[in-house]
C-alpha positions, 0 to 999 in steps of 0.5 A, a space after each residue: 163248213 157246209 152251207 145249206 141253201 135253196 139248192 139243198 132244200 130242193 134236192 132234199 124235197 125231190 129225194 123225199 118225193 121219190 122215196 115217198 112214191 117208192 114207198 107207196 108203190 111197195 106198200 101196194 104190192 106188199 113189199 113194205 118190209 123190203 123197202 124199209 131194209 133198203 132204206 136202212 142199208 142206204 142210211 148206213 152207207 151214207 153215215 159210214 161213207 160220207 159222215 164218218 168217212 170210214 174207209 174199210 167199212 165204207 168200201 164194204 158197204 160200197 160193194 154191197 150197195 153196188 151189188 144190191 142195186 144189180 140184184 134189185 134191178 133183176 128182182 124188180 125188172 117188171 116193176 121198173 119197166 112199168 115205172 118208166 112207162 108211167 114216168 113218161 105219161 102225163 096222166 101219171 105225173 098228174 096222179 103223182 102230184 095228187 098223192 100228197 093231196 090224197 094224203 091230206 084228205 085221208 088225214 082229214 077223214 081219219 080225224 072225222 072218223 076218230 071224232 065219231 067213234 069217240 062221240 059214240 063211245 061217250 054216249 054208250 058209256 053213259 048208257 052202259 051199252 057194251 061195244 067192241 070196235 076194231 080199228 085196222 092199221 097195217 095188218 090184214 084182219 081177215 085171218 083173225 076175225 071169223 064170221 060177221 056181217 059185211 057192211 060198207 058205211 061211213 063211220 057215224 056216231 049214231 050208226 055205231 050206237 045203233 049197231 051196238 044197241 041192246 037186242 039188235 041182231 048185230 050188237 053181239 060181236 065186234 065192229 071193224 073200221 077200215 079205211 075210215 069205213 065200217 066194214 064189218 059187224 058182229 065179228 068174232 075175235 080170238 080170245 086171249 088166254 093170258 092168265 095175267 088179265 084182271 079177273 073183272 074183265 069179261 069176254 069183250 075185253 079178252 077178245 080185244 086183247 086177244 086180237 091185239 096180241 096177234 096184229 097191230 089193230 087198235 080195239 076200243 071196248 065199252 063195258 056193259 056192266 060199268 060203262 068203262 072205256 078201254 083201248 087195247 093195243 099190242 096185247 095191252 089194255 088201257 082202262 078208265 079212259 075219258 073221251 079226251 084220253 080216248 081221242 088222244 090214244 086213237 090219234 096216236 100212230 
């Protein structure tokens, strides 16, 4: 019977830190999908070879993992070289440890961003002020959003309300939130041509659905006619949201 001890906990922690570091490096270089593939192969190898102890399939996966390691070394030789140089740097160790602190700070900033958006949407819902707020996740939004005015401002409920205030220059279009900052206003989104969209929904809702059909962004819509709050994601729309339900949806990953 396998006994779990302090050494095992340290072993798991070190592996988790290493995988997290590799994920951050690959994410910054745009190779996240490759990282996910590598993890899938390693997990399959461990399950087959170590847990179920399948000899034939385990031997095949052993060969794949061995050959794959050599291929990865060849493909990422420059990145590996830079990693080893950084590994020997005191400054890099300090940066490595700060990754986890930065993750906590980013989460706190995200919670604050969601609170400000919910507060603004609740106010605009009561005053029936139309709004279209795009929240970027992983996918790049530049191929899908045309025109607009660039902004770099902290997400603030009063500022959001001012942007969408009727008859102001920036109210007609989408506001984009990225990395907990307002990056764009008056952006034009692609319109969905889905015939199943309810007829009572206007251009704002069709634009929100159209964007989420093409990327993983999440879009909040406040109806100018009814004050109804909706959220669009993955090409679907969720309507008649309260401030509480809106907050829950925005906090979901």
